[in-house]
N, CA and C atoms of all chains as a GROMACS GRO file, in nm:
protein
  618
    1MET      N    1  20.362  -3.036   1.242
    1MET     CA    2  20.503  -2.893   1.157
    1MET      C    3  20.477  -2.788   1.240
    2LYS      N    4  20.348  -2.759   1.305
    2LYS     CA    5  20.379  -2.699   1.398
    2LYS      C    6  20.353  -2.672   1.544
    3ASN      N    7  20.371  -2.775   1.587
    3ASN     CA    8  20.444  -2.820   1.694
    3ASN      C    9  20.608  -2.773   1.697
    4GLN      N   10  20.611  -2.861   1.574
    4GLN     CA   11  20.800  -2.810   1.519
    4GLN      C   12  20.857  -2.626   1.515
    5LYS      N   13  20.790  -2.594   1.488
    5LYS     CA   14  20.758  -2.453   1.499
    5LYS      C   15  20.775  -2.393   1.667
    6LEU      N   16  20.710  -2.457   1.727
    6LEU     CA   17  20.663  -2.419   1.884
    6LEU      C   18  20.801  -2.420   1.880
    7GLN      N   19  20.827  -2.593   1.900
    7GLN     CA   20  20.942  -2.624   1.992
    7GLN      C   21  21.058  -2.557   1.940
    8VAL      N   22  21.054  -2.488   1.845
    8VAL     CA   23  21.206  -2.428   1.790
    8VAL      C   24  21.184  -2.284   1.874
    9TRP      N   25  21.073  -2.232   1.926
    9TRP     CA   26  21.053  -2.120   1.959
    9TRP      C   27  21.060  -2.044   2.072
   10ILE      N   28  21.016  -2.245   2.179
   10ILE     CA   29  21.019  -2.214   2.343
   10ILE      C   30  21.140  -2.184   2.393
   11TRP      N   31  21.267  -2.231   2.365
   11TRP     CA   32  21.368  -2.241   2.468
   11TRP      C   33  21.393  -2.015   2.400
   12PRO      N   34  21.415  -1.988   2.325
   12PRO     CA   35  21.479  -1.838   2.311
   12PRO      C   36  21.372  -1.836   2.413
   13LEU      N   37  21.238  -1.802   2.407
   13LEU     CA   38  21.154  -1.743   2.392
   13LEU      C   39  21.158  -1.779   2.623
   14ILE      N   40  21.195  -1.866   2.620
   14ILE     CA   41  21.186  -1.935   2.780
   14ILE      C   42  21.298  -1.793   2.818
   15ILE      N   43  21.419  -1.867   2.739
   15ILE     CA   44  21.522  -1.760   2.820
   15ILE      C   45  21.546  -1.552   2.827
   16VAL      N   46  21.454  -1.564   2.684
   16VAL     CA   47  21.415  -1.429   2.758
   16VAL      C   48  21.336  -1.396   2.835
   17GLY      N   49  21.213  -1.450   2.865
   17GLY     CA   50  21.129  -1.446   2.962
   17GLY      C   51  21.213  -1.440   3.067
   18MET      N   52  21.271  -1.530   3.088
   18MET     CA   53  21.329  -1.485   3.191
   18MET      C   54  21.476  -1.416   3.270
   19ILE      N   55  21.516  -1.334   3.150
   19ILE     CA   56  21.603  -1.213   3.151
   19ILE      C   57  21.510  -1.148   3.224
   20LEU      N   58  21.402  -1.130   3.107
   20LEU     CA   59  21.364  -0.973   3.152
   20LEU      C   60  21.243  -1.040   3.284
   21GLY      N   61  21.195  -1.094   3.294
   21GLY     CA   62  21.135  -1.099   3.484
   21GLY      C   63  21.249  -1.106   3.557
   22VAL      N   64  21.377  -1.148   3.576
   22VAL     CA   65  21.498  -1.105   3.687
   22VAL      C   66  21.499  -0.940   3.656
   23ILE      N   67  21.563  -0.924   3.505
   23ILE     CA   68  21.616  -0.821   3.483
   23ILE      C   69  21.501  -0.678   3.592
   24MET      N   70  21.277  -0.677   3.538
   24MET     CA   71  21.264  -0.606   3.606
   24MET      C   72  21.190  -0.672   3.741
   25GLY      N   73  21.260  -0.789   3.784
   25GLY     CA   74  21.204  -0.813   3.963
   25GLY      C   75  21.336  -0.702   4.036
   26VAL      N   76  21.409  -0.724   3.952
   26VAL     CA   77  21.546  -0.641   4.046
   26VAL      C   78  21.513  -0.496   3.996
   27TYR      N   79  21.533  -0.424   3.877
   27TYR     CA   80  21.502  -0.290   3.875
   27TYR      C   81  21.361  -0.225   3.981
   28PHE      N   82  21.231  -0.363   3.993
   28PHE     CA   83  21.114  -0.295   4.066
   28PHE      C   84  21.124  -0.293   4.244
   29PHE      N   85  21.156  -0.420   4.239
   29PHE     CA   86  21.183  -0.446   4.366
   29PHE      C   87  21.317  -0.485   4.459
   30ASN      N   88  21.425  -0.445   4.406
   30ASN     CA   89  21.564  -0.437   4.550
   30ASN      C   90  21.549  -0.291   4.542
   31ASP      N   91  21.532  -0.165   4.608
   31ASP     CA   92  21.505  -0.041   4.660
   31ASP      C   93  21.613  -0.047   4.636
   32SER      N   94  21.746  -0.105   4.736
   32SER     CA   95  21.846  -0.020   4.760
   32SER      C   96  21.947   0.091   4.610
   33THR      N   97  22.002  -0.080   4.548
   33THR     CA   98  22.106   0.008   4.423
   33THR      C   99  22.062  -0.052   4.317
   34ASN      N  100  21.984  -0.164   4.297
   34ASN     CA  101  21.884  -0.210   4.190
   34ASN      C  102  22.036  -0.255   4.068
   35ASN      N  103  22.083  -0.356   4.150
   35ASN     CA  104  22.245  -0.389   4.083
   35ASN      C  105  22.185  -0.534   4.021
   36LEU      N  106  22.190  -0.476   3.930
   36LEU     CA  107  22.140  -0.605   3.864
   36LEU      C  108  22.273  -0.700   3.830
   37SER      N  109  22.373  -0.722   3.885
   37SER     CA  110  22.444  -0.799   3.831
   37SER      C  111  22.360  -0.927   3.933
   38LEU      N  112  22.315  -0.933   3.991
   38LEU     CA  113  22.213  -1.055   4.040
   38LEU      C  114  22.120  -1.136   3.932
   39ALA      N  115  22.119  -1.033   3.837
   39ALA     CA  116  21.991  -1.076   3.728
   39ALA      C  117  22.136  -1.215   3.639
   40ILE      N  118  22.239  -1.161   3.653
   40ILE     CA  119  22.351  -1.228   3.557
   40ILE      C  120  22.344  -1.381   3.566
   41SER      N  121  22.322  -1.428   3.651
   41SER     CA  122  22.277  -1.569   3.764
   41SER      C  123  22.182  -1.606   3.683
   42ILE      N  124  22.078  -1.574   3.648
   42ILE     CA  125  21.994  -1.641   3.628
   42ILE      C  126  21.964  -1.665   3.436
   43PRO      N  127  21.996  -1.560   3.385
   43PRO     CA  128  22.078  -1.621   3.248
   43PRO      C  129  22.126  -1.654   3.193
   44PHE      N  130  22.272  -1.678   3.283
   44PHE     CA  131  22.390  -1.750   3.264
   44PHE      C  132  22.333  -1.933   3.269
   45GLY      N  133  22.227  -1.929   3.408
   45GLY     CA  134  22.154  -2.049   3.416
   45GLY      C  135  22.102  -2.140   3.346
   46ALA      N  136  22.021  -2.021   3.266
   46ALA     CA  137  21.920  -2.046   3.141
   46ALA      C  138  21.993  -2.077   2.968
   47VAL      N  139  22.115  -2.016   2.976
   47VAL     CA  140  22.166  -2.083   2.913
   47VAL      C  141  22.286  -2.200   2.889
   48LEU      N  142  22.278  -2.195   3.017
   48LEU     CA  143  22.359  -2.339   3.043
   48LEU      C  144  22.301  -2.486   3.029
   49GLY      N  145  22.158  -2.421   3.107
   49GLY     CA  146  22.072  -2.522   3.095
   49GLY      C  147  22.033  -2.623   2.973
   50PHE      N  148  22.002  -2.448   2.879
   50PHE     CA  149  22.000  -2.518   2.724
   50PHE      C  150  22.124  -2.587   2.592
   51ILE      N  151  22.227  -2.594   2.714
   51ILE     CA  152  22.343  -2.640   2.656
   51ILE      C  153  22.308  -2.747   2.701
   52ILE      N  154  22.301  -2.815   2.856
   52ILE     CA  155  22.306  -2.922   2.804
   52ILE      C  156  22.185  -3.029   2.762
   53PHE      N  157  22.091  -2.936   2.763
   53PHE     CA  158  22.000  -3.052   2.696
   53PHE      C  159  21.985  -3.059   2.537
   54TYR      N  160  22.067  -2.940   2.493
   54TYR     CA  161  22.067  -2.996   2.351
   54TYR      C  162  22.198  -3.088   2.322
   55LEU      N  163  22.288  -3.063   2.401
   55LEU     CA  164  22.420  -3.177   2.434
   55LEU      C  165  22.328  -3.328   2.439
   56LEU      N  166  22.254  -3.339   2.530
   56LEU     CA  167  22.153  -3.442   2.586
   56LEU      C  168  22.020  -3.470   2.428
   57SER      N  169  21.996  -3.409   2.363
   57SER     CA  170  21.922  -3.423   2.314
   57SER      C  171  21.994  -3.507   2.178
   58LYS      N  172  22.090  -3.451   2.151
   58LYS     CA  173  22.199  -3.482   2.016
   58LYS      C  174  22.224  -3.609   2.064
   59ARG      N  175  22.253  -3.662   2.216
   59ARG     CA  176  22.254  -3.817   2.289
   59ARG      C  177  22.194  -3.880   2.185
   60ASN      N  178  22.079  -3.849   2.242
   60ASN     CA  179  21.976  -3.933   2.217
   60ASN      C  180  21.909  -3.945   2.070
   61LYS      N  181  21.915  -3.850   1.988
   61LYS     CA  182  21.900  -3.865   1.876
   61LYS      C  183  21.956  -3.949   1.797
   62ARG      N  184  22.151  -3.932   1.886
   62ARG     CA  185  22.232  -4.061   1.804
   62ARG      C  186  22.162  -4.201   1.849
   63LYS      N  187  22.143  -4.218   1.975
   63LYS     CA  188  22.138  -4.360   2.016
   63LYS      C  189  21.930  -4.368   1.998
   64SER      N  190  21.909  -4.287   1.955
   64SER     CA  191  21.700  -4.371   1.944
   64SER      C  192  21.713  -4.310   1.801
   65GLY      N  193  21.800  -4.292   1.752
   65GLY     CA  194  21.727  -4.236   1.552
   65GLY      C  195  21.635  -4.116   1.592
   66ASN      N  196  21.554  -4.138   1.507
   66ASN     CA  197  21.423  -3.957   1.507
   66ASN      C  198  21.336  -4.026   1.565
   67THR      N  199  21.326  -4.116   1.657
   67THR     CA  200  21.219  -4.097   1.720
   67THR      C  201  21.226  -3.993   1.868
   68PRO      N  202  21.003  -3.963   1.827
   68PRO     CA  203  20.990  -3.892   1.943
   68PRO      C  204  21.044  -3.885   2.072
   69SER      N  205  21.046  -3.741   2.147
   69SER     CA  206  21.039  -3.779   2.316
   69SER      C  207  20.976  -3.816   2.415
   70PHE      N  208  20.830  -3.808   2.338
   70PHE     CA  209  20.683  -3.778   2.401
   70PHE      C  210  20.614  -3.806   2.362
   71ASP      N  211  20.544  -3.949   2.330
   71ASP     CA  212  20.482  -4.050   2.332
   71ASP      C  213  20.269  -4.014   2.391
   72GLU      N  214  20.194  -4.092   2.361
   72GLU     CA  215  20.056  -4.085   2.383
   72GLU      C  216  20.081  -4.175   2.568
   73ARG      N  217  20.222  -4.233   2.555
   73ARG     CA  218  20.252  -4.343   2.642
   73ARG      C  219  20.262  -4.241   2.759
   74ASN      N  220  20.361  -4.178   2.708
   74ASN     CA  221  20.436  -4.087   2.807
   74ASN      C  222  20.316  -4.003   2.849
   75THR      N  223  20.198  -3.912   2.805
   75THR     CA  224  20.136  -3.821   2.872
   75THR      C  225  20.022  -3.910   2.948
   76LEU      N  226  20.037  -3.953   2.904
   76LEU     CA  227  19.946  -4.111   3.009
   76LEU      C  228  19.975  -4.101   3.144
   77MET      N  229  20.116  -4.151   3.131
   77MET     CA  230  20.168  -4.179   3.286
   77MET      C  231  20.230  -4.047   3.340
   78MET      N  232  20.214  -3.957   3.279
   78MET     CA  233  20.183  -3.825   3.357
   78MET      C  234  20.094  -3.767   3.394
   79GLN      N  235  20.017  -3.766   3.350
   79GLN     CA  236  19.809  -3.709   3.393
   79GLN      C  237  19.847  -3.826   3.513
   80GLN      N  238  19.864  -3.931   3.490
   80GLN     CA  239  19.899  -4.027   3.630
   80GLN      C  240  19.978  -3.976   3.754
   81PHE      N  241  20.087  -3.958   3.693
   81PHE     CA  242  20.147  -3.915   3.804
   81PHE      C  243  20.137  -3.791   3.874
   82LEU      N  244  20.040  -3.723   3.809
   82LEU     CA  245  20.013  -3.524   3.802
   82LEU      C  246  19.847  -3.590   3.907
   83VAL      N  247  19.807  -3.626   3.898
   83VAL     CA  248  19.696  -3.661   3.963
   83VAL      C  249  19.735  -3.752   4.071
   84ILE      N  250  19.803  -3.826   4.158
   84ILE     CA  251  19.918  -3.884   4.213
   84ILE      C  252  19.957  -3.798   4.364
   85ALA      N  253  20.057  -3.658   4.239
   85ALA     CA  254  20.130  -3.577   4.358
   85ALA      C  255  19.988  -3.468   4.376
   86GLN      N  256  19.942  -3.418   4.258
   86GLN     CA  257  19.775  -3.356   4.400
   86GLN      C  258  19.699  -3.369   4.387
   87ASN      N  259  19.702  -3.496   4.467
   87ASN     CA  260  19.611  -3.616   4.594
   87ASN      C  261  19.739  -3.623   4.742
   88VAL      N  262  19.848  -3.701   4.692
   88VAL     CA  263  19.896  -3.631   4.800
   88VAL      C  264  19.999  -3.515   4.871
   89ILE      N  265  20.032  -3.357   4.773
   89ILE     CA  266  20.089  -3.246   4.770
   89ILE      C  267  19.904  -3.231   4.879
   90MET      N  268  19.730  -3.222   4.856
   90MET     CA  269  19.643  -3.219   4.934
   90MET      C  270  19.727  -3.154   5.052
   91LEU      N  271  19.686  -3.376   5.015
   91LEU     CA  272  19.733  -3.423   5.124
   91LEU      C  273  19.851  -3.412   5.254
   92ALA      N  274  19.960  -3.347   5.247
   92ALA     CA  275  20.056  -3.347   5.284
   92ALA      C  276  20.005  -3.178   5.386
   93VAL      N  277  20.003  -3.118   5.254
   93VAL     CA  278  19.992  -2.939   5.306
   93VAL      C  279  19.875  -2.958   5.424
   94GLY      N  280  19.784  -3.027   5.389
   94GLY     CA  281  19.620  -3.026   5.509
   94GLY      C  282  19.729  -3.075   5.649
   95THR      N  283  19.742  -3.199   5.649
   95THR     CA  284  19.848  -3.281   5.740
   95THR      C  285  19.893  -3.147   5.835
   96ALA      N  286  19.972  -3.108   5.750
   96ALA     CA  287  20.133  -2.924   5.761
   96ALA      C  288  20.033  -2.867   5.844
   97LEU      N  289  19.957  -2.847   5.789
   97LEU     CA  290  19.850  -2.737   5.865
   97LEU      C  291  19.775  -2.748   5.953
   98VAL      N  292  19.704  -2.871   5.998
   98VAL     CA  293  19.606  -2.890   6.147
   98VAL      C  294  19.729  -2.945   6.231
   99ILE      N  295  19.864  -2.942   6.186
   99ILE     CA  296  19.991  -3.019   6.346
   99ILE      C  297  20.072  -2.852   6.337
  100SER      N  298  20.030  -2.845   6.277
  100SER     CA  299  20.106  -2.639   6.255
  100SER      C  300  19.974  -2.579   6.362
  101TYR      N  301  19.895  -2.588   6.348
  101TYR     CA  302  19.755  -2.551   6.397
  101TYR      C  303  19.743  -2.563   6.612
  102ALA      N  304  19.753  -2.694   6.576
  102ALA     CA  305  19.794  -2.773   6.666
  102ALA      C  306  19.863  -2.819   6.806
  103LYS      N  307  19.965  -2.712   6.711
  103LYS     CA  308  20.105  -2.703   6.841
  103LYS      C  309  20.127  -2.532   6.870
  104GLY      N  310  20.047  -2.466   6.805
  104GLY     CA  311  20.008  -2.306   6.782
  104GLY      C  312  20.096  -2.254   6.785
  105ILE      N  313  20.085  -2.290   6.665
  105ILE     CA  314  20.186  -2.125   6.558
  105ILE      C  315  20.025  -2.118   6.494
  106THR      N  316  20.102  -2.010   6.475
  106THR     CA  317  19.920  -1.879   6.402
  106THR      C  318  19.948  -1.782   6.286
  107SER      N  319  20.138  -1.792   6.338
  107SER     CA  320  20.139  -1.701   6.119
  107SER      C  321  20.250  -1.768   6.118
  108ILE      N  322  20.312  -1.796   5.978
  108ILE     CA  323  20.428  -1.764   5.906
  108ILE      C  324  20.496  -1.701   5.793
  109ASN      N  325  20.676  -1.691   5.844
  109ASN     CA  326  20.660  -1.611   5.732
  109ASN      C  327  20.651  -1.672   5.561
  110ILE      N  328  20.679  -1.554   5.509
  110ILE     CA  329  20.680  -1.573   5.356
  110ILE      C  330  20.760  -1.637   5.300
  111GLU      N  331  20.904  -1.588   5.361
  111GLU     CA  332  21.036  -1.664   5.309
  111GLU      C  333  21.048  -1.840   5.308
  112VAL      N  334  20.984  -1.879   5.424
  112VAL     CA  335  20.968  -2.037   5.496
  112VAL      C  336  20.904  -2.048   5.373
  113LEU      N  337  20.755  -2.053   5.290
  113LEU     CA  338  20.653  -2.079   5.212
  113LEU      C  339  20.722  -2.062   5.115
  114ILE      N  340  20.784  -1.942   5.042
  114ILE     CA  341  20.836  -2.032   4.889
  114ILE      C  342  20.975  -2.127   4.951
  115VAL      N  343  21.030  -2.121   5.031
  115VAL     CA  344  21.110  -2.170   5.008
  115VAL      C  345  21.076  -2.382   5.033
  116CYS      N  346  20.959  -2.356   5.101
  116CYS     CA  347  20.866  -2.533   5.077
  116CYS      C  348  20.780  -2.553   4.946
  117TRP      N  349  20.792  -2.378   4.894
  117TRP     CA  350  20.714  -2.399   4.754
  117TRP      C  351  20.823  -2.427   4.651
  118MET      N  352  20.971  -2.408   4.690
  118MET     CA  353  21.090  -2.419   4.556
  118MET      C  354  21.045  -2.562   4.650
  119ILE      N  355  21.037  -2.659   4.659
  119ILE     CA  356  21.165  -2.792   4.724
  119ILE      C  357  20.963  -2.849   4.701
  120LEU      N  358  20.903  -2.821   4.690
  120LEU     CA  359  20.808  -2.840   4.622
  120LEU      C  360  20.781  -2.913   4.436
  121PHE      N  361  20.836  -2.829   4.495
  121PHE     CA  362  20.813  -2.761   4.287
  121PHE      C  363  20.932  -2.843   4.213
  122ILE      N  364  21.094  -2.832   4.260
  122ILE     CA  365  21.193  -2.927   4.256
  122ILE      C  366  21.135  -3.094   4.250
  123LEU      N  367  21.049  -3.157   4.339
  123LEU     CA  368  21.040  -3.325   4.428
  123LEU      C  369  20.947  -3.313   4.255
  124ILE      N  370  20.823  -3.189   4.169
  124ILE     CA  371  20.722  -3.253   4.176
  124ILE      C  372  20.815  -3.260   3.956
  125GLY      N  373  20.871  -3.222   3.949
  125GLY     CA  374  20.991  -3.202   3.850
  125GLY      C  375  21.039  -3.323   3.827
  126LEU      N  376  21.184  -3.328   3.943
  126LEU     CA  377  21.221  -3.431   3.938
  126LEU      C  378  21.102  -3.581   3.905
  127GLY      N  379  20.959  -3.564   4.010
  127GLY     CA  380  20.882  -3.740   3.998
  127GLY      C  381  20.849  -3.745   3.858
  128ALA      N  382  20.828  -3.592   3.771
  128ALA     CA  383  20.785  -3.549   3.626
  128ALA      C  384  20.879  -3.660   3.584
  129LEU      N  385  20.986  -3.612   3.590
  129LEU     CA  386  21.136  -3.696   3.462
  129LEU      C  387  21.095  -3.773   3.516
  130VAL      N  388  21.083  -3.799   3.645
  130VAL     CA  389  21.081  -3.970   3.644
  130VAL      C  390  20.952  -4.078   3.593
  131ALA      N  391  20.884  -4.007   3.601
  131ALA     CA  392  20.729  -4.089   3.546
  131ALA      C  393  20.721  -4.054   3.381
  132LYS      N  394  20.837  -4.021   3.313
  132LYS     CA  395  20.838  -3.955   3.218
  132LYS      C  396  20.931  -4.094   3.150
  133ARG      N  397  20.992  -4.101   3.255
  133ARG     CA  398  21.130  -4.260   3.205
  133ARG      C  399  21.063  -4.387   3.182
  134LEU      N  400  20.941  -4.383   3.252
  134LEU     CA  401  20.916  -4.547   3.313
  134LEU      C  402  20.902  -4.582   3.196
  135MET      N  403  18.953  -5.904   3.168
  135MET     CA  404  19.039  -5.969   3.092
  135MET      C  405  19.180  -5.892   2.983
  136LYS      N  406  19.279  -5.941   2.970
  136LYS     CA  407  19.435  -5.885   2.950
  136LYS      C  408  19.376  -5.919   2.808
  137VAL      N  409  19.441  -5.731   2.706
  137VAL     CA  410  19.506  -5.790   2.581
  137VAL      C  411  19.586  -5.841   2.610
  138ILE      N  412  19.609  -5.921   2.437
  138ILE     CA  413  19.778  -5.977   2.479
  138ILE      C  414  19.776  -5.945   2.301
  139ASN      N  415  19.910  -5.963   2.229
  139ASN     CA  416  19.934  -5.881   2.107
  139ASN      C  417  20.079  -6.007   2.023
  140HIS      N  418  20.059  -6.036   1.924
  140HIS     CA  419  20.142  -6.097   1.878
  140HIS      C  420  20.220  -5.983   1.777
  141ILE      N  421  20.251  -5.792   1.827
  141ILE     CA  422  20.355  -5.756   1.737
  141ILE      C  423  20.462  -5.800   1.734
  142ARG      N  424  20.545  -5.869   1.859
  142ARG     CA  425  20.698  -5.900   1.872
  142ARG      C  426  20.718  -6.068   1.725
  143GLU      N  427  20.597  -6.097   1.744
  143GLU     CA  428  20.595  -6.229   1.631
  143GLU      C  429  20.609  -6.182   1.470
  144VAL      N  430  20.541  -6.062   1.494
  144VAL     CA  431  20.543  -6.054   1.331
  144VAL      C  432  20.690  -6.018   1.299
  145ARG      N  433  20.675  -5.860   1.400
  145ARG     CA  434  20.780  -5.728   1.358
  145ARG      C  435  20.874  -5.814   1.356
  146GLN      N  436  20.906  -5.950   1.406
  146GLN     CA  437  21.067  -6.042   1.411
  146GLN      C  438  21.039  -6.115   1.280
  147ARG      N  439  20.932  -6.192   1.248
  147ARG     CA  440  20.935  -6.206   1.121
  147ARG      C  441  20.926  -6.166   1.023
  148LYS      N  442  20.908  -6.000   0.961
  148LYS     CA  443  20.951  -5.907   0.865
  148LYS      C  444  21.092  -5.869   0.889
  149GLY      N  445  21.134  -5.866   0.980
  149GLY     CA  446  21.308  -5.820   1.043
  149GLY      C  447  21.307  -5.697   0.999
  150ILE      N  448  21.198  -5.648   1.103
  150ILE     CA  449  21.160  -5.496   1.157
  150ILE      C  450  21.215  -5.444   1.280
  151THR      N  451  21.340  -5.355   1.299
  151THR     CA  452  21.325  -5.386   1.468
  151THR      C  453  21.296  -5.245   1.506
  152GLN      N  454  21.276  -5.280   1.671
  152GLN     CA  455  21.205  -5.132   1.726
  152GLN      C  456  21.184  -5.012   1.730
  153ILE      N  457  21.342  -4.991   1.640
  153ILE     CA  458  21.333  -4.832   1.611
  153ILE      C  459  21.352  -4.804   1.540
  154LYS      N  460  21.296  -4.919   1.366
  154LYS     CA  461  21.225  -4.858   1.214
  154LYS      C  462  21.078  -4.837   1.283
  155LEU      N  463  21.055  -4.964   1.386
  155LEU     CA  464  20.872  -4.908   1.383
  155LEU      C  465  20.864  -4.806   1.447
  156ALA      N  466  20.926  -4.759   1.587
  156ALA     CA  467  20.888  -4.642   1.659
  156ALA      C  468  20.909  -4.510   1.607
  157GLU      N  469  21.039  -4.532   1.538
  157GLU     CA  470  21.081  -4.393   1.391
  157GLU      C  471  20.963  -4.372   1.299
  158ASP      N  472  20.882  -4.508   1.228
  158ASP     CA  473  20.742  -4.476   1.142
  158ASP      C  474  20.600  -4.430   1.148
  159LEU      N  475  20.610  -4.492   1.316
  159LEU     CA  476  20.488  -4.424   1.416
  159LEU      C  477  20.481  -4.366   1.479
  160GLN      N  478  20.587  -4.282   1.537
  160GLN     CA  479  20.666  -4.198   1.569
  160GLN      C  480  20.627  -4.201   1.697
  161VAL      N  481  20.647  -4.297   1.711
  161VAL     CA  482  20.642  -4.354   1.942
  161VAL      C  483  20.778  -4.418   1.962
  162THR      N  484  20.825  -4.351   2.130
  162THR     CA  485  20.934  -4.401   2.150
  162THR      C  486  20.954  -4.512   2.139
  163ARG      N  487  21.081  -4.554   2.098
  163ARG     CA  488  21.124  -4.734   2.187
  163ARG      C  489  21.047  -4.849   2.214
  164GLN      N  490  21.072  -4.767   2.399
  164GLN     CA  491  20.978  -4.782   2.489
  164GLN      C  492  20.879  -4.790   2.523
  165THR      N  493  20.766  -4.758   2.468
  165THR     CA  494  20.634  -4.798   2.421
  165THR      C  495  20.636  -4.916   2.359
  166ILE      N  496  20.687  -4.930   2.216
  166ILE     CA  497  20.664  -5.056   2.152
  166ILE      C  498  20.743  -5.139   2.263
  167ASN      N  499  20.851  -5.125   2.319
  167ASN     CA  500  20.883  -5.264   2.400
  167ASN      C  501  20.757  -5.313   2.459
  168ALA      N  502  20.661  -5.176   2.506
  168ALA     CA  503  20.561  -5.202   2.651
  168ALA      C  504  20.479  -5.272   2.573
  169ILE      N  505  20.464  -5.212   2.493
  169ILE     CA  506  20.341  -5.260   2.417
  169ILE      C  507  20.319  -5.451   2.358
  170GLU      N  508  20.466  -5.432   2.307
  170GLU     CA  509  20.520  -5.578   2.265
  170GLU      C  510  20.481  -5.699   2.396
  171LYS      N  511  20.533  -5.582   2.545
  171LYS     CA  512  20.542  -5.711   2.743
  171LYS      C  513  20.381  -5.750   2.710
  172ASN      N  514  20.344  -5.653   2.659
  172ASN     CA  515  20.185  -5.699   2.705
  172ASN      C  516  20.193  -5.600   2.847
  173LYS      N  517  20.258  -5.461   2.873
  173LYS     CA  518  20.266  -5.388   2.948
  173LYS      C  519  20.187  -5.253   2.898
  174TYR      N  520  20.169  -5.251   2.838
  174TYR     CA  521  20.003  -5.120   2.803
  174TYR      C  522  19.988  -5.110   2.657
  175ASN      N  523  19.849  -5.093   2.694
  175ASN     CA  524  19.719  -5.127   2.558
  175ASN      C  525  19.759  -4.994   2.544
  176PRO      N  526  19.763  -4.981   2.355
  176PRO     CA  527  19.834  -4.890   2.320
  176PRO      C  528  19.658  -4.808   2.221
  177SER      N  529  19.657  -4.712   2.211
  177SER     CA  530  19.550  -4.639   2.210
  177SER      C  531  19.468  -4.703   2.067
  178LEU      N  532  19.333  -4.670   2.029
  178LEU     CA  533  19.342  -4.683   1.909
  178LEU      C  534  19.321  -4.685   1.793
  179GLU      N  535  19.401  -4.583   1.751
  179GLU     CA  536  19.443  -4.505   1.670
  179GLU      C  537  19.604  -4.561   1.640
  180LEU      N  538  19.666  -4.623   1.750
  180LEU     CA  539  19.822  -4.663   1.715
  180LEU      C  540  19.806  -4.802   1.730
  181SER      N  541  19.663  -4.884   1.806
  181SER     CA  542  19.643  -5.017   1.713
  181SER      C  543  19.636  -5.018   1.579
  182LEU      N  544  19.533  -4.919   1.531
  182LEU     CA  545  19.527  -4.963   1.410
  182LEU      C  546  19.663  -4.893   1.314
  183LYS      N  547  19.746  -4.830   1.366
  183LYS     CA  548  19.814  -4.745   1.319
  183LYS      C  549  19.944  -4.937   1.244
  184LEU      N  550  19.981  -4.980   1.412
  184LEU     CA  551  20.057  -5.086   1.410
  184LEU      C  552  20.006  -5.197   1.291
  185ALA      N  553  19.898  -5.236   1.311
  185ALA     CA  554  19.815  -5.352   1.259
  185ALA      C  555  19.777  -5.268   1.051
  186GLU      N  556  19.784  -5.149   1.025
  186GLU     CA  557  19.862  -5.155   0.936
  186GLU      C  558  19.888  -5.114   0.890
  187TYR      N  559  19.986  -5.083   0.919
  187TYR     CA  560  20.232  -5.065   0.902
  187TYR      C  561  20.243  -5.236   0.891
  188LEU      N  562  20.216  -5.312   0.982
  188LEU     CA  563  20.323  -5.484   0.961
  188LEU      C  564  20.175  -5.554   0.878
  189ASP      N  565  20.087  -5.493   0.818
  189ASP     CA  566  20.040  -5.513   0.660
  189ASP      C  567  19.973  -5.696   0.766
  190VAL      N  568  19.885  -5.715   0.857
  190VAL     CA  569  19.789  -5.800   0.951
  190VAL      C  570  19.719  -5.710   0.959
  191PRO      N  571  19.545  -5.851   0.974
  191PRO     CA  572  19.473  -5.825   0.972
  191PRO      C  573  19.404  -5.756   1.177
  192PHE      N  574  19.338  -5.634   1.217
  192PHE     CA  575  19.362  -5.637   1.319
  192PHE      C  576  19.304  -5.718   1.435
  193THR      N  577  19.238  -5.774   1.409
  193THR     CA  578  19.263  -5.899   1.528
  193THR      C  579  19.327  -6.058   1.493
  194SER      N  580  19.375  -6.054   1.373
  194SER     CA  581  19.475  -6.156   1.415
  194SER      C  582  19.632  -6.089   1.570
  195LEU      N  583  19.639  -5.956   1.556
  195LEU     CA  584  19.695  -5.864   1.547
  195LEU      C  585  19.678  -5.890   1.694
  196PHE      N  586  19.559  -5.819   1.819
  196PHE     CA  587  19.547  -5.803   1.926
  196PHE      C  588  19.406  -5.870   1.905
  197TYR      N  589  19.427  -5.974   2.062
  197TYR     CA  590  19.300  -6.042   2.087
  197TYR      C  591  19.257  -6.060   2.242
  198LEU      N  592  19.165  -6.081   2.288
  198LEU     CA  593  19.133  -6.134   2.432
  198LEU      C  594  19.204  -6.204   2.468
  199ASP      N  595  19.252  -6.220   2.554
  199ASP     CA  596  19.331  -6.354   2.657
  199ASP      C  597  19.152  -6.400   2.745
  200LYS      N  598  19.129  -6.472   2.749
  200LYS     CA  599  19.026  -6.580   2.805
  200LYS      C  600  19.006  -6.646   2.936
  201SER      N  601  19.197  -6.711   2.907
  201SER     CA  602  19.190  -6.780   3.020
  201SER      C  603  19.186  -6.764   3.151
  202GLU      N  604  19.202  -6.618   3.196
  202GLU     CA  605  19.140  -6.538   3.335
  202GLU      C  606  18.988  -6.626   3.338
  203GLU      N  607  18.954  -6.545   3.238
  203GLU     CA  608  18.812  -6.578   3.238
  203GLU      C  609  18.726  -6.683   3.262
  204ASN      N  610  18.773  -6.801   3.144
  204ASN     CA  611  18.768  -6.945   3.223
  204ASN      C  612  18.784  -6.979   3.365
  205ALA      N  613  18.921  -6.909   3.381
  205ALA     CA  614  18.968  -6.995   3.566
  205ALA      C  615  18.849  -6.971   3.662
  206GLU      N  616  18.832  -6.866   3.656
  206GLU     CA  617  18.676  -6.792   3.735
  206GLU      C  618  18.621  -6.901   3.768
   0.00000   0.00000   0.00000
């Protein structure tokens, strides 16, 4: 019962959190105009994401009855995937750092780091999705 | 040693579908399928639930495959 209540509240909380985060980010860090039009894209994306999630969950419910979407096997597979992902990422980052140092690179742009982090985040997310489906 | 189970035979004998079993035990249908194909060993809790649900003794539902040990 507790889990069901949490599931109901988790999406509105994520959406409200994203909207607040973006508005605060634009307000505090956008030094020129405080242009809040940038903030519209994020809640729009969140709402669109929610609609897609809702439609998919409806379809799944019709297809597989009242079965849960996550169980002990999924948890185990997710744990195994995250352990493997963690080791691969640590190895890859270490290798990239050593290669960069050997090439004589001594500094790196924060923008490049953000892009790398985003790519990593997307890859882990997609991997988790595949691991859950197996 | 590999753990073998008779869940599929017992389930089919009782006329229960994978979806019904999954719904009643609150696991995914894929998990039931993986257990029946001996690709996944369920937790002790789920194993006991399966034995209770199918109304068969635990030891007749799950057993150790000793053929590998004998082959060695």
